VMD Tcl script that draws the C-alpha trace (Angstrom):
set ca {
  {115.42 117.02 103.85}
  {116.03 113.52 102.21}
  {114.82 112.55 98.45}
  {111.69 110.29 99.32}
  {110.43 112.16 102.45}
  {110.00 114.75 100.25}
  {108.29 112.64 97.50}
  {106.18 111.78 100.20}
  {103.00 112.09 100.04}
  {100.12 112.66 103.52}
  {97.70 110.91 104.37}
  {94.23 111.77 105.19}
  {95.20 110.40 108.89}
  {97.72 112.97 108.98}
  {101.28 110.68 108.15}
  {103.64 110.70 105.35}
  {103.56 107.61 102.28}
  {107.17 107.86 100.24}
  {105.51 107.67 96.72}
  {107.46 104.81 95.66}
  {107.26 101.49 97.70}
  {109.58 98.06 97.23}
  {106.71 96.05 96.41}
  {108.18 92.06 98.17}
  {106.64 89.27 96.73}
  {107.80 86.64 94.61}
  {107.36 83.15 93.01}
  {107.64 79.98 94.90}
  {110.83 79.45 92.70}
  {112.51 83.26 94.12}
  {114.43 82.02 97.56}
  {113.77 84.17 100.80}
  {117.33 84.48 101.23}
  {116.66 86.20 97.50}
  {114.27 88.30 99.06}
  {116.19 89.45 102.03}
  {119.24 90.75 100.21}
  {116.86 92.55 97.99}
  {115.16 94.43 100.74}
  {118.98 95.22 101.88}
  {119.18 96.16 98.80}
  {116.72 98.67 98.30}
  {116.98 99.50 101.19}
  {120.92 100.83 100.05}
  {120.36 102.32 97.48}
  {117.15 104.35 99.03}
  {113.75 102.82 98.83}
  {112.13 103.20 102.69}
  {108.47 101.98 101.35}
  {108.35 98.12 101.59}
  {105.12 96.91 100.57}
  {104.20 93.09 101.60}
  {101.89 91.09 103.19}
  {101.29 87.89 105.75}
  {99.90 86.15 102.20}
  {103.65 86.54 100.35}
  {105.02 84.16 102.77}
  {108.55 86.06 103.66}
  {107.85 88.90 106.44}
  {110.53 87.24 109.11}
  {113.13 87.43 105.45}
  {112.04 91.47 105.31}
  {112.47 91.78 109.47}
  {115.69 90.56 109.41}
  {116.97 92.96 106.26}
  {115.10 95.69 108.00}
  {116.33 94.78 110.91}
  {120.04 94.31 109.95}
  {120.48 98.38 107.90}
  {118.98 99.45 111.71}
  {121.64 98.26 113.52}
  {124.40 98.50 110.47}
  {123.61 102.54 111.55}
  {121.76 103.06 107.41}
  {117.97 103.92 108.86}
  {116.06 103.81 111.66}
  {113.06 102.24 112.29}
  {110.44 106.36 112.38}
  {112.61 106.30 108.45}
  {110.88 102.46 107.45}
  {106.94 102.74 105.91}
  {106.23 99.34 106.30}
  {102.82 98.01 104.76}
  {100.98 94.23 105.83}
  {98.79 93.00 105.04}
  {96.08 90.82 107.08}
  {94.94 87.85 105.23}
  {91.39 86.39 104.05}
  {91.51 83.79 106.92}
  {91.88 86.22 109.64}
  {89.07 88.43 108.39}
  {86.82 86.96 111.26}
  {87.16 90.58 114.37}
  {88.05 87.87 116.96}
  {91.43 86.97 114.29}
  {91.86 90.43 112.86}
  {94.47 90.90 115.87}
  {95.98 87.61 116.15}
  {97.58 88.38 111.92}
  {98.12 91.03 112.25}
  {100.13 90.01 115.32}
  {102.07 87.16 113.69}
  {103.37 89.65 110.96}
  {105.08 91.68 113.67}
  {106.89 88.84 115.11}
  {107.81 87.32 111.81}
  {109.25 90.37 111.16}
  {111.02 91.63 114.68}
  {108.70 94.92 114.45}
  {106.59 96.33 117.19}
  {104.50 98.52 114.37}
  {103.68 98.65 110.66}
  {103.00 101.51 108.84}
  {100.36 100.67 106.97}
  {97.56 97.30 107.34}
  {95.65 96.80 104.77}
  {92.45 95.15 104.42}
  {94.67 92.67 101.12}
  {91.50 91.69 99.34}
  {87.78 91.64 100.21}
  {87.10 88.22 100.15}
  {87.09 86.13 103.55}
  {88.22 82.52 104.17}
  {87.69 79.73 106.37}
  {89.91 80.47 109.92}
  {93.18 78.00 110.04}
  {96.73 77.82 108.49}
  {96.13 77.50 104.91}
  {95.66 80.68 103.00}
  {93.58 78.50 100.20}
  {91.76 76.34 102.40}
  {89.78 73.88 100.55}
  {87.48 71.30 100.62}
  {87.87 66.82 99.12}
  {86.75 68.63 95.94}
  {89.33 71.22 95.96}
  {87.45 74.50 96.35}
  {88.27 77.05 98.04}
  {85.86 76.86 101.52}
  {84.87 80.72 101.48}
  {83.25 82.69 104.44}
  {80.73 85.05 105.40}
  {82.52 88.06 107.38}
  {80.51 91.22 108.11}
  {82.95 94.20 106.68}
  {82.13 96.64 109.10}
  {83.18 94.46 111.91}
  {86.20 93.43 109.83}
  {86.74 97.39 109.53}
  {85.90 98.65 113.54}
  {88.66 95.83 114.69}
  {91.07 97.05 112.34}
  {90.43 100.19 113.81}
  {91.49 99.18 116.99}
  {95.09 98.05 116.17}
  {95.56 101.18 114.69}
  {94.40 102.89 118.55}
  {96.80 100.04 120.21}
  {99.94 101.93 118.53}
  {100.22 97.82 116.45}
  {99.55 99.97 113.37}
  {100.43 103.81 112.39}
  {97.94 103.36 110.01}
  {94.89 101.38 108.41}
  {93.07 101.15 104.74}
  {91.89 97.84 102.51}
  {93.10 96.29 98.92}
  {91.54 95.48 95.37}
  {88.17 97.13 97.21}
  {85.58 97.99 94.92}
  {83.76 102.00 94.64}
  {80.67 100.62 96.42}
  {83.15 97.51 99.09}
  {84.41 101.17 100.24}
  {81.22 103.20 100.43}
  {80.17 100.32 102.67}
  {83.13 101.47 105.15}
  {83.51 104.90 104.45}
  {79.42 104.58 105.58}
  {79.70 102.54 108.41}
  {77.89 104.23 111.22}
  {80.04 104.70 114.35}
  {83.21 104.87 111.71}
  {85.92 106.70 113.97}
  {89.15 105.89 111.01}
  {88.72 106.28 107.07}
  {90.98 103.66 105.15}
  {93.75 105.39 103.88}
  {94.35 103.81 100.39}
  {93.24 101.30 98.40}
  {96.18 99.45 96.82}
  {94.33 98.05 93.59}
  {96.52 96.80 90.95}
  {97.74 99.57 88.34}
  {99.87 97.89 85.30}
  {100.97 100.64 83.58}
  {100.37 100.25 80.44}
  {97.39 99.18 80.59}
  {95.80 99.85 83.49}
  {94.20 96.25 84.21}
  {90.41 96.34 84.37}
  {87.98 98.30 82.25}
  {86.80 100.23 85.39}
  {90.09 101.53 86.50}
  {89.87 104.62 85.80}
  {86.12 104.99 87.47}
  {87.80 103.58 90.65}
  {90.56 106.17 90.32}
  {88.29 109.17 90.37}
  {86.17 108.10 93.71}
  {89.37 107.29 94.94}
  {91.32 110.16 94.65}
  {88.51 112.39 97.07}
  {88.57 110.36 99.70}
  {91.80 109.45 99.80}
  {93.39 112.46 98.51}
  {94.30 111.25 95.47}
  {96.19 108.37 97.39}
  {96.63 104.24 95.26}
  {99.27 102.14 95.86}
  {99.76 100.91 92.20}
  {101.69 97.04 91.67}
  {103.61 98.40 88.73}
  {105.58 96.52 87.05}
  {103.58 92.70 86.75}
  {105.57 90.20 84.99}
  {103.75 87.64 83.74}
  {107.32 85.29 82.99}
  {107.36 85.71 87.63}
  {103.87 85.00 88.97}
  {102.16 82.85 88.47}
  {98.91 84.77 89.53}
  {99.34 85.98 85.70}
  {97.70 85.37 82.93}
  {100.11 83.91 80.30}
  {97.73 85.28 77.50}
  {98.55 88.02 78.62}
  {101.38 90.42 76.65}
  {104.58 91.22 78.93}
  {103.89 94.83 79.33}
  {107.47 96.10 79.74}
  {107.65 94.97 75.60}
  {105.35 97.17 74.52}
  {106.15 99.14 71.88}
  {104.90 102.33 72.13}
  {105.91 102.50 75.85}
  {109.29 101.39 75.08}
  {109.69 104.34 72.10}
  {109.03 106.97 74.85}
  {111.88 105.13 76.98}
  {114.01 105.34 74.40}
  {113.26 109.13 73.40}
  {113.32 109.59 77.41}
  {116.72 107.90 77.27}
  {115.72 105.07 80.99}
  {113.85 101.92 80.86}
  {110.20 100.76 79.31}
  {110.28 99.98 83.62}
  {111.60 104.14 84.60}
  {109.10 104.88 82.27}
  {105.70 102.45 83.18}
  {106.77 104.09 87.19}
  {107.19 107.45 86.55}
  {103.59 107.72 84.72}
  {102.41 106.25 88.01}
  {103.42 108.90 89.83}
  {103.22 112.08 87.61}
  {98.76 110.79 88.04}
  {99.59 111.09 91.55}
  {99.02 107.00 92.21}
  {101.31 105.12 95.18}
  {103.78 102.92 92.45}
  {105.15 99.94 94.13}
  {108.60 98.48 92.01}
  {109.36 94.82 92.80}
  {112.68 93.44 91.10}
  {114.83 90.23 92.88}
  {118.21 92.32 90.15}
  {120.63 94.44 92.07}
  {120.93 96.76 88.42}
  {117.37 96.52 87.90}
  {116.70 98.02 92.42}
  {118.56 100.36 91.22}
  {116.58 101.94 88.39}
  {113.75 101.79 89.55}
  {114.58 104.15 91.75}
  {115.87 106.09 89.01}
  {112.96 107.88 87.91}
  {113.14 111.56 90.12}
  {115.11 113.15 88.22}
  {113.02 113.46 84.63}
  {109.12 114.33 83.60}
  {107.51 112.80 81.23}
  {105.44 114.60 78.59}
  {101.74 115.47 78.97}
  {101.67 113.88 75.26}
  {103.61 111.46 77.02}
  {101.14 111.27 79.65}
  {98.10 111.53 76.75}
  {100.16 108.16 74.47}
  {100.35 105.85 77.61}
  {96.89 106.73 79.04}
  {95.40 105.41 75.42}
  {96.79 102.29 76.11}
  {94.40 100.98 78.31}
  {93.25 97.08 76.17}
  {90.77 96.97 78.62}
  {92.55 93.05 80.49}
  {92.70 91.86 83.39}
  {96.12 90.56 84.13}
  {96.31 88.75 86.95}
  {93.70 85.06 87.53}
  {90.80 85.10 89.33}
  {90.94 82.36 92.10}
  {88.29 84.62 94.11}
  {85.22 84.04 91.09}
  {82.43 82.27 92.92}
  {83.18 84.75 95.67}
  {79.66 87.13 96.84}
  {82.29 89.51 97.53}
  {84.32 89.75 94.75}
  {84.70 93.06 93.40}
  {85.41 92.78 89.63}
  {82.38 92.43 88.68}
  {81.05 95.91 90.00}
  {80.90 98.25 87.11}
  {83.32 100.32 89.90}
}
mol new
graphics top color blue
foreach p $ca { graphics top sphere $p radius 0.5 }
foreach p [lrange $ca 0 end-1] q [lrange $ca 1 end] { graphics top cylinder $p $q radius 0.2 }
display resetview
């Protein structure tokens, strides 16, 4: 059994999901060719869980990288766990499959392993990722997420995705899906931004407590956001990987702060996503299975919670905006 399979968890529908994934969202200044090369490097290093989305506008390059490694004999399709996400312009039930079909065509694959509702905010359907009116305001849409979920279930039944889940949902929104009459498939996970450290919002521990019983302790964490590299990260927040406490723990274990951050998530049962387009760091970030944080380390890292949110909130005017909920 290879290392990544041994370090996988079983989703509530029986499929295996590697605990460490490779994230691929990138700011516009990162060339698409760099994304393609990074994914090839990640597969060479040993990553088998690749996370992307329609929003990231790089699935064509990611698909080429995966297919190249398949052609080289490095991996088979069944070795790769690939996650994509339906964007808010495709939330109307009749458009959910359209969004997935577009991703599959770009990828050159016949199915994805996990398809998520990216963010619980519906947008006006169209070609623009962020449709705006003449005054520059985002044009929202109103969609029944239970109907959207039924369309997701149909995609699973058709074999276009092995598993289905959500992303950035609050407990209240998750309960809407879980309590839906006629629910056929439960979400297998809720991908949320769990920076390491600290968590990005005050209610993150309540959210985790809610998630674990429902999702077999599975939730994906965006673990290593970089203030310098992402336009969506609030520039006034501290740089996570420069935190002196994190650096001190890294020195003790003779590893990098990023490795400590990833290990922190893995040890609390969270699927972690590591993102870098630098070959050295891609390799370093994978080396998190051969050391263990002590209980004292975990307690110290837990104590770094500063009750702040690292990402800018462009959807705050939408009634389904999730982060005003208590959980």
